[in-house]
Jmol script that loads the backbone (N, CA, C; Angstrom):
load data "model"
ATOM      1  N   MET A   1      13.622   0.088  16.858  1.00  0.00           N
ATOM      2  CA  MET A   1      13.391   0.014  15.430  1.00  0.00           C
ATOM      3  C   MET A   1      12.945   1.383  14.936  1.00  0.00           C
ATOM      4  N   LYS A   2      13.579   1.894  13.916  1.00  0.00           N
ATOM      5  CA  LYS A   2      13.221   3.166  13.307  1.00  0.00           C
ATOM      6  C   LYS A   2      11.907   2.995  12.548  1.00  0.00           C
ATOM      7  N   LYS A   3      10.987   3.923  12.719  1.00  0.00           N
ATOM      8  CA  LYS A   3       9.687   3.832  12.064  1.00  0.00           C
ATOM      9  C   LYS A   3       9.408   5.106  11.285  1.00  0.00           C
ATOM     10  N   ILE A   4       8.542   4.978  10.295  1.00  0.00           N
ATOM     11  CA  ILE A   4       8.059   6.145   9.570  1.00  0.00           C
ATOM     12  C   ILE A   4       6.546   6.154   9.652  1.00  0.00           C
ATOM     13  N   LEU A   5       5.968   7.321   9.629  1.00  0.00           N
ATOM     14  CA  LEU A   5       4.518   7.455   9.609  1.00  0.00           C
ATOM     15  C   LEU A   5       4.100   7.853   8.213  1.00  0.00           C
ATOM     16  N   LEU A   6       2.985   7.312   7.771  1.00  0.00           N
ATOM     17  CA  LEU A   6       2.489   7.619   6.442  1.00  0.00           C
ATOM     18  C   LEU A   6       1.037   8.030   6.534  1.00  0.00           C
ATOM     19  N   LEU A   7       0.719   9.177   5.983  1.00  0.00           N
ATOM     20  CA  LEU A   7      -0.652   9.640   5.908  1.00  0.00           C
ATOM     21  C   LEU A   7      -1.179   9.244   4.539  1.00  0.00           C
ATOM     22  N   CYS A   8      -2.112   8.327   4.517  1.00  0.00           N
ATOM     23  CA  CYS A   8      -2.651   7.805   3.261  1.00  0.00           C
ATOM     24  C   CYS A   8      -3.848   8.641   2.826  1.00  0.00           C
ATOM     25  N   ALA A   9      -4.354   8.321   1.656  1.00  0.00           N
ATOM     26  CA  ALA A   9      -5.498   9.035   1.109  1.00  0.00           C
ATOM     27  C   ALA A   9      -6.665   9.011   2.092  1.00  0.00           C
ATOM     28  N   LEU A  10      -7.382  10.079   2.183  1.00  0.00           N
ATOM     29  CA  LEU A  10      -8.563  10.262   3.000  1.00  0.00           C
ATOM     30  C   LEU A  10      -8.311  10.084   4.490  1.00  0.00           C
ATOM     31  N   GLY A  11      -7.059  10.308   4.937  1.00  0.00           N
ATOM     32  CA  GLY A  11      -6.807  10.459   6.353  1.00  0.00           C
ATOM     33  C   GLY A  11      -6.427   9.240   7.160  1.00  0.00           C
ATOM     34  N   ALA A  12      -6.240   8.071   6.585  1.00  0.00           N
ATOM     35  CA  ALA A  12      -5.822   6.918   7.380  1.00  0.00           C
ATOM     36  C   ALA A  12      -4.337   7.050   7.701  1.00  0.00           C
ATOM     37  N   LEU A  13      -3.955   6.722   8.905  1.00  0.00           N
ATOM     38  CA  LEU A  13      -2.562   6.868   9.336  1.00  0.00           C
ATOM     39  C   LEU A  13      -2.003   5.509   9.713  1.00  0.00           C
ATOM     40  N   LEU A  14      -0.862   5.136   9.129  1.00  0.00           N
ATOM     41  CA  LEU A  14      -0.211   3.860   9.427  1.00  0.00           C
ATOM     42  C   LEU A  14       1.243   4.094   9.776  1.00  0.00           C
ATOM     43  N   CYS A  15       1.809   3.179  10.520  1.00  0.00           N
ATOM     44  CA  CYS A  15       3.211   3.254  10.886  1.00  0.00           C
ATOM     45  C   CYS A  15       3.900   1.994  10.375  1.00  0.00           C
ATOM     46  N   PHE A  16       4.968   2.155   9.607  1.00  0.00           N
ATOM     47  CA  PHE A  16       5.682   1.033   9.013  1.00  0.00           C
ATOM     48  C   PHE A  16       7.175   1.179   9.267  1.00  0.00           C
ATOM     49  N   PRO A  17       7.896   0.064   9.297  1.00  0.00           N
ATOM     50  CA  PRO A  17       9.351   0.158   9.425  1.00  0.00           C
ATOM     51  C   PRO A  17       9.939   1.000   8.294  1.00  0.00           C
ATOM     52  N   ALA A  18      11.004   1.705   8.570  1.00  0.00           N
ATOM     53  CA  ALA A  18      11.668   2.536   7.567  1.00  0.00           C
ATOM     54  C   ALA A  18      12.292   1.672   6.479  1.00  0.00           C
ATOM     55  N   THR A  19      12.502   2.247   5.317  1.00  0.00           N
ATOM     56  CA  THR A  19      12.944   1.533   4.125  1.00  0.00           C
ATOM     57  C   THR A  19      14.211   0.690   4.266  1.00  0.00           C
ATOM     58  N   PRO A  20      15.265   1.104   4.978  1.00  0.00           N
ATOM     59  CA  PRO A  20      16.478   0.278   5.003  1.00  0.00           C
ATOM     60  C   PRO A  20      16.241  -1.166   5.450  1.00  0.00           C
ATOM     61  N   GLU A  21      15.269  -1.410   6.303  1.00  0.00           N
ATOM     62  CA  GLU A  21      14.961  -2.765   6.734  1.00  0.00           C
ATOM     63  C   GLU A  21      14.155  -3.520   5.673  1.00  0.00           C
ATOM     64  N   ASN A  22      13.648  -2.810   4.684  1.00  0.00           N
ATOM     65  CA  ASN A  22      12.808  -3.388   3.635  1.00  0.00           C
ATOM     66  C   ASN A  22      13.576  -3.448   2.330  1.00  0.00           C
ATOM     67  N   ALA A  23      14.729  -4.074   2.335  1.00  0.00           N
ATOM     68  CA  ALA A  23      15.630  -3.989   1.197  1.00  0.00           C
ATOM     69  C   ALA A  23      15.290  -4.933   0.050  1.00  0.00           C
ATOM     70  N   GLY A  24      14.288  -5.781   0.180  1.00  0.00           N
ATOM     71  CA  GLY A  24      13.936  -6.707  -0.892  1.00  0.00           C
ATOM     72  C   GLY A  24      13.346  -5.978  -2.085  1.00  0.00           C
ATOM     73  N   PRO A  25      13.106  -6.703  -3.176  1.00  0.00           N
ATOM     74  CA  PRO A  25      12.526  -6.075  -4.365  1.00  0.00           C
ATOM     75  C   PRO A  25      11.112  -5.544  -4.099  1.00  0.00           C
ATOM     76  N   ILE A  26      10.746  -4.512  -4.831  1.00  0.00           N
ATOM     77  CA  ILE A  26       9.407  -3.930  -4.708  1.00  0.00           C
ATOM     78  C   ILE A  26       8.414  -4.871  -5.396  1.00  0.00           C
ATOM     79  N   ILE A  27       7.380  -5.274  -4.655  1.00  0.00           N
ATOM     80  CA  ILE A  27       6.377  -6.177  -5.232  1.00  0.00           C
ATOM     81  C   ILE A  27       5.031  -5.489  -5.442  1.00  0.00           C
ATOM     82  N   ALA A  28       4.801  -4.367  -4.750  1.00  0.00           N
ATOM     83  CA  ALA A  28       3.534  -3.648  -4.883  1.00  0.00           C
ATOM     84  C   ALA A  28       3.710  -2.234  -4.348  1.00  0.00           C
ATOM     85  N   PHE A  29       2.678  -1.414  -4.567  1.00  0.00           N
ATOM     86  CA  PHE A  29       2.641  -0.063  -4.022  1.00  0.00           C
ATOM     87  C   PHE A  29       1.360   0.089  -3.236  1.00  0.00           C
ATOM     88  N   GLN A  30       1.465   0.551  -1.991  1.00  0.00           N
ATOM     89  CA  GLN A  30       0.272   0.811  -1.193  1.00  0.00           C
ATOM     90  C   GLN A  30      -0.209   2.214  -1.514  1.00  0.00           C
ATOM     91  N   VAL A  31      -1.477   2.302  -1.882  1.00  0.00           N
ATOM     92  CA  VAL A  31      -2.066   3.564  -2.281  1.00  0.00           C
ATOM     93  C   VAL A  31      -2.959   4.124  -1.174  1.00  0.00           C
ATOM     94  N   GLY A  32      -3.457   3.275  -0.303  1.00  0.00           N
ATOM     95  CA  GLY A  32      -4.303   3.750   0.786  1.00  0.00           C
ATOM     96  C   GLY A  32      -4.565   2.668   1.802  1.00  0.00           C
ATOM     97  N   ALA A  33      -4.994   3.093   2.984  1.00  0.00           N
ATOM     98  CA  ALA A  33      -5.406   2.196   4.060  1.00  0.00           C
ATOM     99  C   ALA A  33      -6.548   2.876   4.802  1.00  0.00           C
ATOM    100  N   PHE A  34      -7.597   2.146   5.045  1.00  0.00           N
ATOM    101  CA  PHE A  34      -8.824   2.746   5.565  1.00  0.00           C
ATOM    102  C   PHE A  34      -9.422   1.903   6.677  1.00  0.00           C
ATOM    103  N   LEU A  35     -10.161   2.552   7.537  1.00  0.00           N
ATOM    104  CA  LEU A  35     -10.894   1.846   8.581  1.00  0.00           C
ATOM    105  C   LEU A  35     -12.199   1.266   8.044  1.00  0.00           C
ATOM    106  N   HIS A  36     -12.709   1.841   6.953  1.00  0.00           N
ATOM    107  CA  HIS A  36     -13.978   1.399   6.377  1.00  0.00           C
ATOM    108  C   HIS A  36     -13.758   0.861   4.968  1.00  0.00           C
ATOM    109  N   LYS A  37     -14.264  -0.339   4.720  1.00  0.00           N
ATOM    110  CA  LYS A  37     -14.075  -1.009   3.431  1.00  0.00           C
ATOM    111  C   LYS A  37     -14.638  -0.182   2.274  1.00  0.00           C
ATOM    112  N   GLU A  38     -15.727   0.533   2.513  1.00  0.00           N
ATOM    113  CA  GLU A  38     -16.336   1.328   1.438  1.00  0.00           C
ATOM    114  C   GLU A  38     -15.339   2.347   0.878  1.00  0.00           C
ATOM    115  N   ASN A  39     -14.535   2.940   1.759  1.00  0.00           N
ATOM    116  CA  ASN A  39     -13.542   3.920   1.296  1.00  0.00           C
ATOM    117  C   ASN A  39     -12.463   3.244   0.461  1.00  0.00           C
ATOM    118  N   ALA A  40     -12.042   2.056   0.871  1.00  0.00           N
ATOM    119  CA  ALA A  40     -11.035   1.312   0.109  1.00  0.00           C
ATOM    120  C   ALA A  40     -11.598   0.914  -1.258  1.00  0.00           C
ATOM    121  N   ASP A  41     -12.841   0.456  -1.276  1.00  0.00           N
ATOM    122  CA  ASP A  41     -13.478   0.078  -2.542  1.00  0.00           C
ATOM    123  C   ASP A  41     -13.601   1.286  -3.473  1.00  0.00           C
ATOM    124  N   ARG A  42     -13.902   2.447  -2.906  1.00  0.00           N
ATOM    125  CA  ARG A  42     -14.019   3.670  -3.707  1.00  0.00           C
ATOM    126  C   ARG A  42     -12.671   4.027  -4.341  1.00  0.00           C
ATOM    127  N   LEU A  43     -11.590   3.907  -3.566  1.00  0.00           N
ATOM    128  CA  LEU A  43     -10.264   4.200  -4.111  1.00  0.00           C
ATOM    129  C   LEU A  43      -9.891   3.189  -5.193  1.00  0.00           C
ATOM    130  N   ALA A  44     -10.209   1.913  -4.983  1.00  0.00           N
ATOM    131  CA  ALA A  44      -9.923   0.891  -6.001  1.00  0.00           C
ATOM    132  C   ALA A  44     -10.676   1.196  -7.296  1.00  0.00           C
ATOM    133  N   ALA A  45     -11.899   1.684  -7.182  1.00  0.00           N
ATOM    134  CA  ALA A  45     -12.679   2.054  -8.381  1.00  0.00           C
ATOM    135  C   ALA A  45     -12.053   3.251  -9.086  1.00  0.00           C
ATOM    136  N   GLN A  46     -11.565   4.235  -8.314  1.00  0.00           N
ATOM    137  CA  GLN A  46     -10.899   5.399  -8.907  1.00  0.00           C
ATOM    138  C   GLN A  46      -9.615   4.973  -9.619  1.00  0.00           C
ATOM    139  N   LEU A  47      -8.875   4.053  -9.016  1.00  0.00           N
ATOM    140  CA  LEU A  47      -7.660   3.534  -9.656  1.00  0.00           C
ATOM    141  C   LEU A  47      -7.996   2.880 -10.991  1.00  0.00           C
ATOM    142  N   LEU A  48      -9.041   2.056 -10.996  1.00  0.00           N
ATOM    143  CA  LEU A  48      -9.431   1.347 -12.215  1.00  0.00           C
ATOM    144  C   LEU A  48      -9.818   2.322 -13.328  1.00  0.00           C
ATOM    145  N   LYS A  49     -10.531   3.383 -12.974  1.00  0.00           N
ATOM    146  CA  LYS A  49     -10.903   4.400 -13.963  1.00  0.00           C
ATOM    147  C   LYS A  49      -9.675   5.080 -14.568  1.00  0.00           C
ATOM    148  N   SER A  50      -8.586   5.095 -13.792  1.00  0.00           N
ATOM    149  CA  SER A  50      -7.338   5.707 -14.262  1.00  0.00           C
ATOM    150  C   SER A  50      -6.389   4.703 -14.902  1.00  0.00           C
ATOM    151  N   GLY A  51      -6.830   3.450 -15.038  1.00  0.00           N
ATOM    152  CA  GLY A  51      -6.018   2.443 -15.712  1.00  0.00           C
ATOM    153  C   GLY A  51      -5.134   1.600 -14.813  1.00  0.00           C
ATOM    154  N   PHE A  52      -5.332   1.681 -13.502  1.00  0.00           N
ATOM    155  CA  PHE A  52      -4.561   0.874 -12.552  1.00  0.00           C
ATOM    156  C   PHE A  52      -5.494  -0.121 -11.879  1.00  0.00           C
ATOM    157  N   TYR A  53      -4.997  -1.322 -11.623  1.00  0.00           N
ATOM    158  CA  TYR A  53      -5.813  -2.326 -10.939  1.00  0.00           C
ATOM    159  C   TYR A  53      -5.420  -2.386  -9.470  1.00  0.00           C
ATOM    160  N   GLY A  54      -6.304  -1.925  -8.605  1.00  0.00           N
ATOM    161  CA  GLY A  54      -6.050  -1.933  -7.167  1.00  0.00           C
ATOM    162  C   GLY A  54      -6.719  -3.114  -6.503  1.00  0.00           C
ATOM    163  N   THR A  55      -6.029  -3.687  -5.538  1.00  0.00           N
ATOM    164  CA  THR A  55      -6.554  -4.810  -4.771  1.00  0.00           C
ATOM    165  C   THR A  55      -6.838  -4.340  -3.349  1.00  0.00           C
ATOM    166  N   VAL A  56      -7.995  -4.705  -2.816  1.00  0.00           N
ATOM    167  CA  VAL A  56      -8.369  -4.362  -1.448  1.00  0.00           C
ATOM    168  C   VAL A  56      -8.176  -5.602  -0.584  1.00  0.00           C
ATOM    169  N   THR A  57      -7.381  -5.446   0.485  1.00  0.00           N
ATOM    170  CA  THR A  57      -7.078  -6.559   1.377  1.00  0.00           C
ATOM    171  C   THR A  57      -7.298  -6.128   2.814  1.00  0.00           C
ATOM    172  N   GLU A  58      -7.891  -7.003   3.611  1.00  0.00           N
ATOM    173  CA  GLU A  58      -8.082  -6.729   5.021  1.00  0.00           C
ATOM    174  C   GLU A  58      -6.786  -7.062   5.764  1.00  0.00           C
ATOM    175  N   LYS A  59      -6.307  -6.125   6.584  1.00  0.00           N
ATOM    176  CA  LYS A  59      -5.076  -6.324   7.354  1.00  0.00           C
ATOM    177  C   LYS A  59      -5.314  -5.920   8.797  1.00  0.00           C
ATOM    178  N   ASN A  60      -4.611  -6.588   9.695  1.00  0.00           N
ATOM    179  CA  ASN A  60      -4.609  -6.202  11.095  1.00  0.00           C
ATOM    180  C   ASN A  60      -3.224  -5.662  11.392  1.00  0.00           C
ATOM    181  N   VAL A  61      -3.128  -4.387  11.704  1.00  0.00           N
ATOM    182  CA  VAL A  61      -1.852  -3.736  11.971  1.00  0.00           C
ATOM    183  C   VAL A  61      -1.880  -3.218  13.404  1.00  0.00           C
ATOM    184  N   GLN A  62      -1.020  -3.759  14.231  1.00  0.00           N
ATOM    185  CA  GLN A  62      -0.911  -3.371  15.633  1.00  0.00           C
ATOM    186  C   GLN A  62      -2.266  -3.369  16.325  1.00  0.00           C
ATOM    187  N   GLY A  63      -3.056  -4.420  16.068  1.00  0.00           N
ATOM    188  CA  GLY A  63      -4.344  -4.583  16.730  1.00  0.00           C
ATOM    189  C   GLY A  63      -5.502  -3.832  16.111  1.00  0.00           C
ATOM    190  N   LYS A  64      -5.276  -3.104  15.040  1.00  0.00           N
ATOM    191  CA  LYS A  64      -6.354  -2.358  14.370  1.00  0.00           C
ATOM    192  C   LYS A  64      -6.625  -2.967  13.004  1.00  0.00           C
ATOM    193  N   GLN A  65      -7.897  -3.037  12.646  1.00  0.00           N
ATOM    194  CA  GLN A  65      -8.300  -3.570  11.343  1.00  0.00           C
ATOM    195  C   GLN A  65      -8.295  -2.450  10.312  1.00  0.00           C
ATOM    196  N   PHE A  66      -7.611  -2.699   9.192  1.00  0.00           N
ATOM    197  CA  PHE A  66      -7.563  -1.759   8.076  1.00  0.00           C
ATOM    198  C   PHE A  66      -7.914  -2.475   6.785  1.00  0.00           C
ATOM    199  N   TRP A  67      -8.420  -1.712   5.837  1.00  0.00           N
ATOM    200  CA  TRP A  67      -8.622  -2.177   4.466  1.00  0.00           C
ATOM    201  C   TRP A  67      -7.560  -1.472   3.638  1.00  0.00           C
ATOM    202  N   VAL A  68      -6.613  -2.233   3.116  1.00  0.00           N
ATOM    203  CA  VAL A  68      -5.443  -1.704   2.440  1.00  0.00           C
ATOM    204  C   VAL A  68      -5.616  -1.843   0.930  1.00  0.00           C
ATOM    205  N   VAL A  69      -5.317  -0.779   0.191  1.00  0.00           N
ATOM    206  CA  VAL A  69      -5.404  -0.785  -1.262  1.00  0.00           C
ATOM    207  C   VAL A  69      -3.984  -0.795  -1.823  1.00  0.00           C
ATOM    208  N   THR A  70      -3.678  -1.821  -2.614  1.00  0.00           N
ATOM    209  CA  THR A  70      -2.358  -1.930  -3.230  1.00  0.00           C
ATOM    210  C   THR A  70      -2.497  -2.121  -4.734  1.00  0.00           C
ATOM    211  N   VAL A  71      -1.432  -1.769  -5.434  1.00  0.00           N
ATOM    212  CA  VAL A  71      -1.327  -1.993  -6.869  1.00  0.00           C
ATOM    213  C   VAL A  71      -0.049  -2.791  -7.076  1.00  0.00           C
ATOM    214  N   GLU A  72      -0.146  -3.897  -7.786  1.00  0.00           N
ATOM    215  CA  GLU A  72       1.020  -4.742  -8.028  1.00  0.00           C
ATOM    216  C   GLU A  72       2.075  -3.983  -8.830  1.00  0.00           C
ATOM    217  N   ALA A  73       3.329  -4.169  -8.441  1.00  0.00           N
ATOM    218  CA  ALA A  73       4.431  -3.514  -9.149  1.00  0.00           C
ATOM    219  C   ALA A  73       4.618  -4.160 -10.515  1.00  0.00           C
ATOM    220  N   PRO A  74       5.000  -3.373 -11.516  1.00  0.00           N
ATOM    221  CA  PRO A  74       5.259  -3.950 -12.841  1.00  0.00           C
ATOM    222  C   PRO A  74       6.511  -4.827 -12.799  1.00  0.00           C
ATOM    223  N   PRO A  75       6.629  -5.753 -13.749  1.00  0.00           N
ATOM    224  CA  PRO A  75       7.791  -6.651 -13.750  1.00  0.00           C
ATOM    225  C   PRO A  75       9.113  -5.952 -14.018  1.00  0.00           C
ATOM    226  N   ASN A  76       9.092  -4.780 -14.652  1.00  0.00           N
ATOM    227  CA  ASN A  76      10.318  -4.057 -14.955  1.00  0.00           C
ATOM    228  C   ASN A  76      10.749  -3.249 -13.731  1.00  0.00           C
ATOM    229  N   PRO A  77      11.829  -3.645 -13.040  1.00  0.00           N
ATOM    230  CA  PRO A  77      12.232  -2.932 -11.826  1.00  0.00           C
ATOM    231  C   PRO A  77      12.765  -1.521 -12.092  1.00  0.00           C
ATOM    232  N   PHE A  78      13.034  -1.193 -13.350  1.00  0.00           N
ATOM    233  CA  PHE A  78      13.561   0.130 -13.681  1.00  0.00           C
ATOM    234  C   PHE A  78      12.449   1.137 -13.998  1.00  0.00           C
ATOM    235  N   GLU A  79      11.224   0.666 -14.079  1.00  0.00           N
ATOM    236  CA  GLU A  79      10.088   1.553 -14.321  1.00  0.00           C
ATOM    237  C   GLU A  79       9.759   2.282 -13.019  1.00  0.00           C
ATOM    238  N   ASP A  80       9.576   3.585 -13.080  1.00  0.00           N
ATOM    239  CA  ASP A  80       9.257   4.370 -11.889  1.00  0.00           C
ATOM    240  C   ASP A  80       7.743   4.394 -11.714  1.00  0.00           C
ATOM    241  N   PHE A  81       7.215   3.272 -11.268  1.00  0.00           N
ATOM    242  CA  PHE A  81       5.767   3.103 -11.169  1.00  0.00           C
ATOM    243  C   PHE A  81       5.167   3.997 -10.092  1.00  0.00           C
ATOM    244  N   GLY A  82       5.907   4.211  -8.999  1.00  0.00           N
ATOM    245  CA  GLY A  82       5.425   5.118  -7.955  1.00  0.00           C
ATOM    246  C   GLY A  82       5.190   6.516  -8.500  1.00  0.00           C
ATOM    247  N   ALA A  83       6.080   6.965  -9.397  1.00  0.00           N
ATOM    248  CA  ALA A  83       5.913   8.284 -10.016  1.00  0.00           C
ATOM    249  C   ALA A  83       4.704   8.303 -10.941  1.00  0.00           C
ATOM    250  N   GLU A  84       4.457   7.196 -11.639  1.00  0.00           N
ATOM    251  CA  GLU A  84       3.272   7.115 -12.513  1.00  0.00           C
ATOM    252  C   GLU A  84       1.994   7.219 -11.686  1.00  0.00           C
ATOM    253  N   LEU A  85       1.957   6.502 -10.561  1.00  0.00           N
ATOM    254  CA  LEU A  85       0.788   6.584  -9.690  1.00  0.00           C
ATOM    255  C   LEU A  85       0.603   8.008  -9.172  1.00  0.00           C
ATOM    256  N   ALA A  86       1.697   8.624  -8.730  1.00  0.00           N
ATOM    257  CA  ALA A  86       1.624   9.993  -8.202  1.00  0.00           C
ATOM    258  C   ALA A  86       1.157  10.979  -9.271  1.00  0.00           C
ATOM    259  N   ALA A  87       1.653  10.824 -10.494  1.00  0.00           N
ATOM    260  CA  ALA A  87       1.259  11.717 -11.589  1.00  0.00           C
ATOM    261  C   ALA A  87      -0.236  11.593 -11.894  1.00  0.00           C
ATOM    262  N   ALA A  88      -0.792  10.406 -11.634  1.00  0.00           N
ATOM    263  CA  ALA A  88      -2.225  10.193 -11.862  1.00  0.00           C
ATOM    264  C   ALA A  88      -3.058  10.613 -10.650  1.00  0.00           C
ATOM    265  N   GLY A  89      -2.399  11.121  -9.611  1.00  0.00           N
ATOM    266  CA  GLY A  89      -3.130  11.590  -8.433  1.00  0.00           C
ATOM    267  C   GLY A  89      -3.225  10.583  -7.309  1.00  0.00           C
ATOM    268  N   PHE A  90      -2.383   9.549  -7.333  1.00  0.00           N
ATOM    269  CA  PHE A  90      -2.416   8.500  -6.320  1.00  0.00           C
ATOM    270  C   PHE A  90      -1.054   8.368  -5.640  1.00  0.00           C
ATOM    271  N   PRO A  91      -0.773   9.175  -4.619  1.00  0.00           N
ATOM    272  CA  PRO A  91       0.491   9.007  -3.912  1.00  0.00           C
ATOM    273  C   PRO A  91       0.545   7.617  -3.291  1.00  0.00           C
ATOM    274  N   SER A  92       1.735   7.046  -3.238  1.00  0.00           N
ATOM    275  CA  SER A  92       1.867   5.678  -2.747  1.00  0.00           C
ATOM    276  C   SER A  92       3.238   5.488  -2.118  1.00  0.00           C
ATOM    277  N   PHE A  93       3.431   4.319  -1.544  1.00  0.00           N
ATOM    278  CA  PHE A  93       4.767   3.953  -1.107  1.00  0.00           C
ATOM    279  C   PHE A  93       4.994   2.501  -1.477  1.00  0.00           C
ATOM    280  N   PRO A  94       6.242   2.128  -1.724  1.00  0.00           N
ATOM    281  CA  PRO A  94       6.533   0.761  -2.167  1.00  0.00           C
ATOM    282  C   PRO A  94       6.439  -0.244  -1.031  1.00  0.00           C
ATOM    283  N   ILE A  95       5.981  -1.435  -1.370  1.00  0.00           N
ATOM    284  CA  ILE A  95       6.002  -2.574  -0.455  1.00  0.00           C
ATOM    285  C   ILE A  95       7.079  -3.508  -0.978  1.00  0.00           C
ATOM    286  N   HIS A  96       8.056  -3.754  -0.139  1.00  0.00           N
ATOM    287  CA  HIS A  96       9.165  -4.620  -0.518  1.00  0.00           C
ATOM    288  C   HIS A  96       8.856  -6.054  -0.126  1.00  0.00           C
ATOM    289  N   GLU A  97       9.473  -6.993  -0.817  1.00  0.00           N
ATOM    290  CA  GLU A  97       9.229  -8.405  -0.559  1.00  0.00           C
ATOM    291  C   GLU A  97       9.411  -8.743   0.918  1.00  0.00           C
ATOM    292  N   SER A  98      10.440  -8.236   1.567  1.00  0.00           N
ATOM    293  CA  SER A  98      10.686  -8.566   2.967  1.00  0.00           C
ATOM    294  C   SER A  98       9.628  -7.963   3.893  1.00  0.00           C
ATOM    295  N   SER A  99       9.104  -6.768   3.598  1.00  0.00           N
ATOM    296  CA  SER A  99       8.076  -6.175   4.446  1.00  0.00           C
ATOM    297  C   SER A  99       6.730  -6.835   4.200  1.00  0.00           C
ATOM    298  N   SER A 100       6.521  -7.363   3.003  1.00  0.00           N
ATOM    299  CA  SER A 100       5.263  -8.032   2.678  1.00  0.00           C
ATOM    300  C   SER A 100       5.060  -9.241   3.574  1.00  0.00           C
ATOM    301  N   ALA A 101       6.110  -9.980   3.862  1.00  0.00           N
ATOM    302  CA  ALA A 101       5.995 -11.150   4.723  1.00  0.00           C
ATOM    303  C   ALA A 101       5.533 -10.733   6.117  1.00  0.00           C
ATOM    304  N   ARG A 102       6.049  -9.605   6.633  1.00  0.00           N
ATOM    305  CA  ARG A 102       5.624  -9.120   7.943  1.00  0.00           C
ATOM    306  C   ARG A 102       4.167  -8.687   7.909  1.00  0.00           C
ATOM    307  N   LEU A 103       3.758  -8.020   6.837  1.00  0.00           N
ATOM    308  CA  LEU A 103       2.362  -7.589   6.748  1.00  0.00           C
ATOM    309  C   LEU A 103       1.435  -8.781   6.643  1.00  0.00           C
ATOM    310  N   GLN A 104       1.800  -9.797   5.860  1.00  0.00           N
ATOM    311  CA  GLN A 104       0.956 -10.976   5.717  1.00  0.00           C
ATOM    312  C   GLN A 104       0.863 -11.744   7.024  1.00  0.00           C
ATOM    313  N   SER A 105       1.943 -11.776   7.810  1.00  0.00           N
ATOM    314  CA  SER A 105       1.907 -12.497   9.068  1.00  0.00           C
ATOM    315  C   SER A 105       0.984 -11.811  10.074  1.00  0.00           C
ATOM    316  N   SER A 106       0.705 -10.514   9.879  1.00  0.00           N
ATOM    317  CA  SER A 106      -0.195  -9.808  10.775  1.00  0.00           C
ATOM    318  C   SER A 106      -1.625  -9.783  10.247  1.00  0.00           C
ATOM    319  N   GLN A 107      -1.873 -10.430   9.107  1.00  0.00           N
ATOM    320  CA  GLN A 107      -3.193 -10.416   8.484  1.00  0.00           C
ATOM    321  C   GLN A 107      -4.195 -11.157   9.363  1.00  0.00           C
ATOM    322  N   MET A 108      -5.403 -10.677   9.372  1.00  0.00           N
ATOM    323  CA  MET A 108      -6.460 -11.300  10.179  1.00  0.00           C
ATOM    324  C   MET A 108      -6.815 -12.663   9.570  1.00  0.00           C
ATOM    325  N   PRO A 109      -7.194 -13.626  10.415  1.00  0.00           N
ATOM    326  CA  PRO A 109      -7.592 -14.952   9.895  1.00  0.00           C
ATOM    327  C   PRO A 109      -8.858 -14.909   9.085  1.00  0.00           C
TER     328      PRO A 109
END
end "model"
wireframe off; spacefill off
backbone 0.3
color backbone group
């Protein structure tokens, strides 16, 4: 399986399947992933100050616990929301419907 590495805000590193396998519609954008919840909460607060609502979710990825910060994608699929986040200082990557199911299945109980 082809993989890509992503360096998220404040140094968290995650590995996700490459985009061609994630061909479903974009449902959210991941803005960060952290080992410590405080860092995720801080990023969510920064997003809110900039007009974006970030959600912090606990995920288990390949045996490691992360706190993932996502922003729900807008309903208009033609809006370049990733570019809006980047312009506001929040680089992100899209979460597609098909990859979301894999991430949720790895979520901690």
